[in-house]
ChimeraX commands (.cxc) that place a marker at each C-alpha (Angstrom):
marker #1 position -33.88,-92.86,-60.70 radius 0.5
marker #1 position -30.57,-91.08,-61.13 radius 0.5
marker #1 position -30.00,-89.60,-64.57 radius 0.5
marker #1 position -26.83,-89.93,-66.64 radius 0.5
marker #1 position -25.79,-86.43,-65.50 radius 0.5
marker #1 position -25.43,-84.94,-62.04 radius 0.5
marker #1 position -26.72,-81.39,-61.46 radius 0.5
marker #1 position -24.13,-79.33,-59.57 radius 0.5
marker #1 position -25.87,-75.97,-59.44 radius 0.5
marker #1 position -27.44,-73.14,-61.43 radius 0.5
marker #1 position -25.94,-70.09,-63.10 radius 0.5
marker #1 position -27.43,-67.01,-61.46 radius 0.5
marker #1 position -25.74,-64.04,-63.12 radius 0.5
marker #1 position -22.91,-62.83,-65.31 radius 0.5
marker #1 position -19.84,-61.91,-63.27 radius 0.5
marker #1 position -17.47,-59.15,-64.31 radius 0.5
marker #1 position -16.79,-58.06,-67.86 radius 0.5
marker #1 position -14.75,-61.03,-69.12 radius 0.5
marker #1 position -17.47,-63.66,-69.49 radius 0.5
marker #1 position -17.47,-65.36,-66.10 radius 0.5
marker #1 position -20.71,-66.68,-64.58 radius 0.5
marker #1 position -21.71,-66.90,-60.95 radius 0.5
marker #1 position -23.01,-70.34,-59.97 radius 0.5
marker #1 position -25.16,-71.15,-56.96 radius 0.5
marker #1 position -24.20,-74.73,-56.08 radius 0.5
marker #1 position -26.54,-77.45,-54.91 radius 0.5
marker #1 position -24.80,-78.74,-51.78 radius 0.5
marker #1 position -21.01,-78.64,-51.59 radius 0.5
marker #1 position -20.24,-79.31,-55.24 radius 0.5
marker #1 position -17.50,-76.80,-56.01 radius 0.5
marker #1 position -14.81,-79.43,-55.50 radius 0.5
marker #1 position -16.51,-81.64,-58.09 radius 0.5
marker #1 position -16.76,-78.78,-60.61 radius 0.5
marker #1 position -13.19,-77.64,-59.97 radius 0.5
marker #1 position -11.95,-81.15,-60.70 radius 0.5
marker #1 position -13.95,-81.47,-63.92 radius 0.5
marker #1 position -12.47,-80.53,-67.28 radius 0.5
marker #1 position -15.92,-80.04,-68.83 radius 0.5
marker #1 position -19.41,-79.16,-67.69 radius 0.5
marker #1 position -22.75,-79.10,-69.44 radius 0.5
marker #1 position -25.30,-76.31,-69.25 radius 0.5
marker #1 position -28.93,-77.28,-69.64 radius 0.5
marker #1 position -31.04,-74.77,-71.50 radius 0.5
marker #1 position -34.74,-74.05,-71.31 radius 0.5
marker #1 position -35.57,-76.81,-73.81 radius 0.5
marker #1 position -33.55,-79.47,-71.95 radius 0.5
marker #1 position -30.66,-79.37,-74.41 radius 0.5
marker #1 position -27.17,-79.97,-72.99 radius 0.5
marker #1 position -24.31,-77.81,-74.28 radius 0.5
marker #1 position -20.75,-78.85,-73.37 radius 0.5
marker #1 position -18.22,-76.27,-72.16 radius 0.5
marker #1 position -14.57,-76.63,-71.23 radius 0.5
marker #1 position -13.90,-75.23,-67.76 radius 0.5
marker #1 position -11.01,-72.80,-67.72 radius 0.5
marker #1 position -11.26,-71.76,-64.07 radius 0.5
marker #1 position -13.45,-72.16,-60.98 radius 0.5
marker #1 position -13.06,-70.08,-57.84 radius 0.5
marker #1 position -15.13,-69.52,-54.71 radius 0.5
marker #1 position -16.79,-66.24,-53.78 radius 0.5
marker #1 position -17.94,-65.00,-50.42 radius 0.5
marker #1 position -20.70,-67.29,-49.23 radius 0.5
marker #1 position -21.44,-70.56,-50.97 radius 0.5
marker #1 position -21.44,-69.39,-54.61 radius 0.5
marker #1 position -18.57,-69.80,-57.05 radius 0.5
marker #1 position -17.36,-68.16,-60.23 radius 0.5
marker #1 position -16.76,-70.19,-63.38 radius 0.5
marker #1 position -14.89,-69.20,-66.53 radius 0.5
marker #1 position -15.91,-71.27,-69.56 radius 0.5
marker #1 position -13.86,-71.53,-72.72 radius 0.5
marker #1 position -15.33,-69.46,-75.55 radius 0.5
marker #1 position -17.30,-67.18,-73.20 radius 0.5
marker #1 position -15.31,-63.94,-73.15 radius 0.5
marker #1 position -17.77,-61.08,-72.76 radius 0.5
marker #1 position -20.46,-60.09,-70.30 radius 0.5
marker #1 position -23.02,-60.34,-73.12 radius 0.5
marker #1 position -22.06,-63.97,-73.81 radius 0.5
marker #1 position -22.21,-64.77,-70.10 radius 0.5
marker #1 position -25.66,-63.17,-69.76 radius 0.5
marker #1 position -26.99,-65.70,-72.29 radius 0.5
marker #1 position -25.94,-68.48,-69.90 radius 0.5
marker #1 position -27.84,-67.20,-66.85 radius 0.5
marker #1 position -30.50,-69.41,-65.23 radius 0.5
marker #1 position -29.10,-72.69,-66.57 radius 0.5
marker #1 position -28.33,-75.85,-64.64 radius 0.5
marker #1 position -24.67,-76.86,-64.48 radius 0.5
marker #1 position -24.13,-80.60,-64.92 radius 0.5
marker #1 position -21.37,-83.16,-65.24 radius 0.5
marker #1 position -21.62,-86.75,-66.44 radius 0.5
marker #1 position -22.44,-89.01,-63.51 radius 0.5
marker #1 position -19.43,-91.13,-64.48 radius 0.5
marker #1 position -17.18,-88.13,-63.68 radius 0.5
marker #1 position -18.67,-87.64,-60.20 radius 0.5
marker #1 position -16.96,-89.18,-57.18 radius 0.5
marker #1 position -18.54,-92.36,-55.85 radius 0.5
marker #1 position -20.27,-91.68,-52.54 radius 0.5
marker #1 position -20.01,-93.89,-49.48 radius 0.5
marker #1 position -22.86,-96.32,-48.80 radius 0.5
marker #1 position -25.92,-94.57,-47.42 radius 0.5
marker #1 position -25.08,-91.11,-48.75 radius 0.5
marker #1 position -26.68,-89.46,-51.77 radius 0.5
marker #1 position -26.29,-86.49,-54.02 radius 0.5
marker #1 position -28.94,-83.85,-53.32 radius 0.5
marker #1 position -29.94,-83.86,-56.98 radius 0.5
marker #1 position -30.91,-87.54,-56.64 radius 0.5
marker #1 position -33.18,-86.86,-53.65 radius 0.5
marker #1 position -35.09,-83.89,-55.07 radius 0.5
marker #1 position -38.43,-85.15,-56.37 radius 0.5
marker #1 position -38.54,-88.39,-54.36 radius 0.5
marker #1 position -41.97,-89.29,-53.00 radius 0.5
marker #1 position -41.97,-89.28,-49.20 radius 0.5
marker #1 position -44.07,-92.03,-47.59 radius 0.5
marker #1 position -44.49,-92.79,-43.88 radius 0.5
marker #1 position -44.02,-96.27,-42.42 radius 0.5
marker #1 position -47.81,-96.39,-42.10 radius 0.5
marker #1 position -48.14,-95.91,-45.86 radius 0.5
marker #1 position -49.23,-92.27,-45.90 radius 0.5
marker #1 position -47.93,-90.24,-48.80 radius 0.5
marker #1 position -46.70,-86.84,-47.58 radius 0.5
marker #1 position -45.56,-85.41,-50.92 radius 0.5
marker #1 position -42.28,-84.88,-52.72 radius 0.5
marker #1 position -38.91,-83.48,-51.68 radius 0.5
marker #1 position -38.81,-80.00,-53.17 radius 0.5
marker #1 position -35.67,-78.63,-51.56 radius 0.5
marker #1 position -32.89,-79.55,-49.16 radius 0.5
marker #1 position -31.77,-77.04,-46.56 radius 0.5
marker #1 position -28.26,-77.35,-45.21 radius 0.5
marker #1 position -28.10,-76.61,-41.50 radius 0.5
marker #1 position -25.29,-76.95,-39.00 radius 0.5
marker #1 position -26.50,-80.20,-37.46 radius 0.5
marker #1 position -28.08,-82.05,-40.39 radius 0.5
marker #1 position -29.84,-81.39,-43.66 radius 0.5
marker #1 position -33.57,-80.70,-43.62 radius 0.5
marker #1 position -35.89,-81.95,-46.37 radius 0.5
marker #1 position -38.62,-79.56,-47.52 radius 0.5
marker #1 position -41.62,-81.70,-48.48 radius 0.5
marker #1 position -44.40,-80.23,-50.63 radius 0.5
marker #1 position -47.74,-82.01,-50.26 radius 0.5
marker #1 position -50.32,-82.77,-52.90 radius 0.5
marker #1 position -52.07,-79.43,-52.42 radius 0.5
marker #1 position -49.92,-76.34,-52.80 radius 0.5
marker #1 position -50.51,-75.21,-49.20 radius 0.5
marker #1 position -48.95,-78.30,-47.57 radius 0.5
marker #1 position -45.30,-78.10,-46.65 radius 0.5
marker #1 position -43.32,-80.02,-44.05 radius 0.5
marker #1 position -39.75,-79.92,-42.85 radius 0.5
marker #1 position -38.18,-83.27,-42.00 radius 0.5
marker #1 position -34.71,-83.70,-40.53 radius 0.5
marker #1 position -32.35,-85.88,-42.55 radius 0.5
marker #1 position -31.49,-88.19,-39.66 radius 0.5
marker #1 position -31.35,-91.98,-39.44 radius 0.5
marker #1 position -34.12,-91.85,-36.86 radius 0.5
marker #1 position -36.51,-90.22,-39.36 radius 0.5
marker #1 position -35.28,-91.46,-42.76 radius 0.5
marker #1 position -35.69,-95.24,-42.73 radius 0.5
marker #1 position -34.97,-96.15,-46.35 radius 0.5
marker #1 position -34.18,-94.46,-49.65 radius 0.5
marker #1 position -35.04,-96.26,-52.88 radius 0.5
marker #1 position -33.72,-94.23,-55.82 radius 0.5
marker #1 position -34.97,-96.77,-58.37 radius 0.5
marker #1 position -38.51,-96.69,-56.96 radius 0.5
marker #1 position -38.20,-92.92,-56.26 radius 0.5
marker #1 position -39.38,-93.38,-52.66 radius 0.5
marker #1 position -38.12,-92.17,-49.30 radius 0.5
marker #1 position -39.62,-94.08,-46.37 radius 0.5
marker #1 position -39.79,-92.03,-43.17 radius 0.5
marker #1 position -40.75,-92.55,-39.54 radius 0.5
marker #1 position -42.58,-89.58,-38.13 radius 0.5
marker #1 position -41.64,-88.80,-34.56 radius 0.5
marker #1 position -44.30,-87.78,-32.06 radius 0.5
marker #1 position -45.37,-84.18,-32.66 radius 0.5
marker #1 position -43.42,-83.85,-35.92 radius 0.5
marker #1 position -46.52,-83.43,-38.10 radius 0.5
marker #1 position -50.02,-82.82,-36.85 radius 0.5
marker #1 position -52.25,-85.86,-37.47 radius 0.5
marker #1 position -54.95,-83.84,-39.22 radius 0.5
marker #1 position -52.39,-82.36,-41.63 radius 0.5
marker #1 position -51.36,-85.76,-42.98 radius 0.5
marker link #1:1,2 radius 0.2
marker link #1:2,3 radius 0.2
marker link #1:3,4 radius 0.2
marker link #1:4,5 radius 0.2
marker link #1:5,6 radius 0.2
marker link #1:6,7 radius 0.2
marker link #1:7,8 radius 0.2
marker link #1:8,9 radius 0.2
marker link #1:9,10 radius 0.2
marker link #1:10,11 radius 0.2
marker link #1:11,12 radius 0.2
marker link #1:12,13 radius 0.2
marker link #1:13,14 radius 0.2
marker link #1:14,15 radius 0.2
marker link #1:15,16 radius 0.2
marker link #1:16,17 radius 0.2
marker link #1:17,18 radius 0.2
marker link #1:18,19 radius 0.2
marker link #1:19,20 radius 0.2
marker link #1:20,21 radius 0.2
marker link #1:21,22 radius 0.2
marker link #1:22,23 radius 0.2
marker link #1:23,24 radius 0.2
marker link #1:24,25 radius 0.2
marker link #1:25,26 radius 0.2
marker link #1:26,27 radius 0.2
marker link #1:27,28 radius 0.2
marker link #1:28,29 radius 0.2
marker link #1:29,30 radius 0.2
marker link #1:30,31 radius 0.2
marker link #1:31,32 radius 0.2
marker link #1:32,33 radius 0.2
marker link #1:33,34 radius 0.2
marker link #1:34,35 radius 0.2
marker link #1:35,36 radius 0.2
marker link #1:36,37 radius 0.2
marker link #1:37,38 radius 0.2
marker link #1:38,39 radius 0.2
marker link #1:39,40 radius 0.2
marker link #1:40,41 radius 0.2
marker link #1:41,42 radius 0.2
marker link #1:42,43 radius 0.2
marker link #1:43,44 radius 0.2
marker link #1:44,45 radius 0.2
marker link #1:45,46 radius 0.2
marker link #1:46,47 radius 0.2
marker link #1:47,48 radius 0.2
marker link #1:48,49 radius 0.2
marker link #1:49,50 radius 0.2
marker link #1:50,51 radius 0.2
marker link #1:51,52 radius 0.2
marker link #1:52,53 radius 0.2
marker link #1:53,54 radius 0.2
marker link #1:54,55 radius 0.2
marker link #1:55,56 radius 0.2
marker link #1:56,57 radius 0.2
marker link #1:57,58 radius 0.2
marker link #1:58,59 radius 0.2
marker link #1:59,60 radius 0.2
marker link #1:60,61 radius 0.2
marker link #1:61,62 radius 0.2
marker link #1:62,63 radius 0.2
marker link #1:63,64 radius 0.2
marker link #1:64,65 radius 0.2
marker link #1:65,66 radius 0.2
marker link #1:66,67 radius 0.2
marker link #1:67,68 radius 0.2
marker link #1:68,69 radius 0.2
marker link #1:69,70 radius 0.2
marker link #1:70,71 radius 0.2
marker link #1:71,72 radius 0.2
marker link #1:72,73 radius 0.2
marker link #1:73,74 radius 0.2
marker link #1:74,75 radius 0.2
marker link #1:75,76 radius 0.2
marker link #1:76,77 radius 0.2
marker link #1:77,78 radius 0.2
marker link #1:78,79 radius 0.2
marker link #1:79,80 radius 0.2
marker link #1:80,81 radius 0.2
marker link #1:81,82 radius 0.2
marker link #1:82,83 radius 0.2
marker link #1:83,84 radius 0.2
marker link #1:84,85 radius 0.2
marker link #1:85,86 radius 0.2
marker link #1:86,87 radius 0.2
marker link #1:87,88 radius 0.2
marker link #1:88,89 radius 0.2
marker link #1:89,90 radius 0.2
marker link #1:90,91 radius 0.2
marker link #1:91,92 radius 0.2
marker link #1:92,93 radius 0.2
marker link #1:93,94 radius 0.2
marker link #1:94,95 radius 0.2
marker link #1:95,96 radius 0.2
marker link #1:96,97 radius 0.2
marker link #1:97,98 radius 0.2
marker link #1:98,99 radius 0.2
marker link #1:99,100 radius 0.2
marker link #1:100,101 radius 0.2
marker link #1:101,102 radius 0.2
marker link #1:102,103 radius 0.2
marker link #1:103,104 radius 0.2
marker link #1:104,105 radius 0.2
marker link #1:105,106 radius 0.2
marker link #1:106,107 radius 0.2
marker link #1:107,108 radius 0.2
marker link #1:108,109 radius 0.2
marker link #1:109,110 radius 0.2
marker link #1:110,111 radius 0.2
marker link #1:111,112 radius 0.2
marker link #1:112,113 radius 0.2
marker link #1:113,114 radius 0.2
marker link #1:114,115 radius 0.2
marker link #1:115,116 radius 0.2
marker link #1:116,117 radius 0.2
marker link #1:117,118 radius 0.2
marker link #1:118,119 radius 0.2
marker link #1:119,120 radius 0.2
marker link #1:120,121 radius 0.2
marker link #1:121,122 radius 0.2
marker link #1:122,123 radius 0.2
marker link #1:123,124 radius 0.2
marker link #1:124,125 radius 0.2
marker link #1:125,126 radius 0.2
marker link #1:126,127 radius 0.2
marker link #1:127,128 radius 0.2
marker link #1:128,129 radius 0.2
marker link #1:129,130 radius 0.2
marker link #1:130,131 radius 0.2
marker link #1:131,132 radius 0.2
marker link #1:132,133 radius 0.2
marker link #1:133,134 radius 0.2
marker link #1:134,135 radius 0.2
marker link #1:135,136 radius 0.2
marker link #1:136,137 radius 0.2
marker link #1:137,138 radius 0.2
marker link #1:138,139 radius 0.2
marker link #1:139,140 radius 0.2
marker link #1:140,141 radius 0.2
marker link #1:141,142 radius 0.2
marker link #1:142,143 radius 0.2
marker link #1:143,144 radius 0.2
marker link #1:144,145 radius 0.2
marker link #1:145,146 radius 0.2
marker link #1:146,147 radius 0.2
marker link #1:147,148 radius 0.2
marker link #1:148,149 radius 0.2
marker link #1:149,150 radius 0.2
marker link #1:150,151 radius 0.2
marker link #1:151,152 radius 0.2
marker link #1:152,153 radius 0.2
marker link #1:153,154 radius 0.2
marker link #1:154,155 radius 0.2
marker link #1:155,156 radius 0.2
marker link #1:156,157 radius 0.2
marker link #1:157,158 radius 0.2
marker link #1:158,159 radius 0.2
marker link #1:159,160 radius 0.2
marker link #1:160,161 radius 0.2
marker link #1:161,162 radius 0.2
marker link #1:162,163 radius 0.2
marker link #1:163,164 radius 0.2
marker link #1:164,165 radius 0.2
marker link #1:165,166 radius 0.2
marker link #1:166,167 radius 0.2
marker link #1:167,168 radius 0.2
marker link #1:168,169 radius 0.2
marker link #1:169,170 radius 0.2
marker link #1:170,171 radius 0.2
marker link #1:171,172 radius 0.2
marker link #1:172,173 radius 0.2
marker link #1:173,174 radius 0.2
marker link #1:174,175 radius 0.2
marker link #1:175,176 radius 0.2
marker link #1:176,177 radius 0.2
view
């Protein structure tokens, strides 16, 4: 079930000497962060600390650089590394019917139309054609890649935390399921 906050990305390192942090976004969320006056950083003990956003700018690749009010030195920025960046869900744009934020899909239980539980969505890979869901099975050695297409994904129930999928012939070996 979606939480009251939407996770946009994770701080990965201090950037420069003036207190900026580099953020690795989850999906294409820089536009959301750039339009937000405040963000929250979640610490190791699940506490949320509010920061006013002074500036957001892209870097080469998919990462972006964020300047937060009150963070003015590299030492202060280093204390903010490895934290999730969130905004209140109420501040996030409403998505069209049938589309979801990646943060809402991570952790869903993936079940086939035949009722077989494959595991949980651990990661979402963005490819040129469509996203690919990385499913981790019950044992740590099981991992499957499922395309995020209408042919495969039959239903998403965020309240029940279930994704119903139709496995296409040859997609997953029968003995692996």
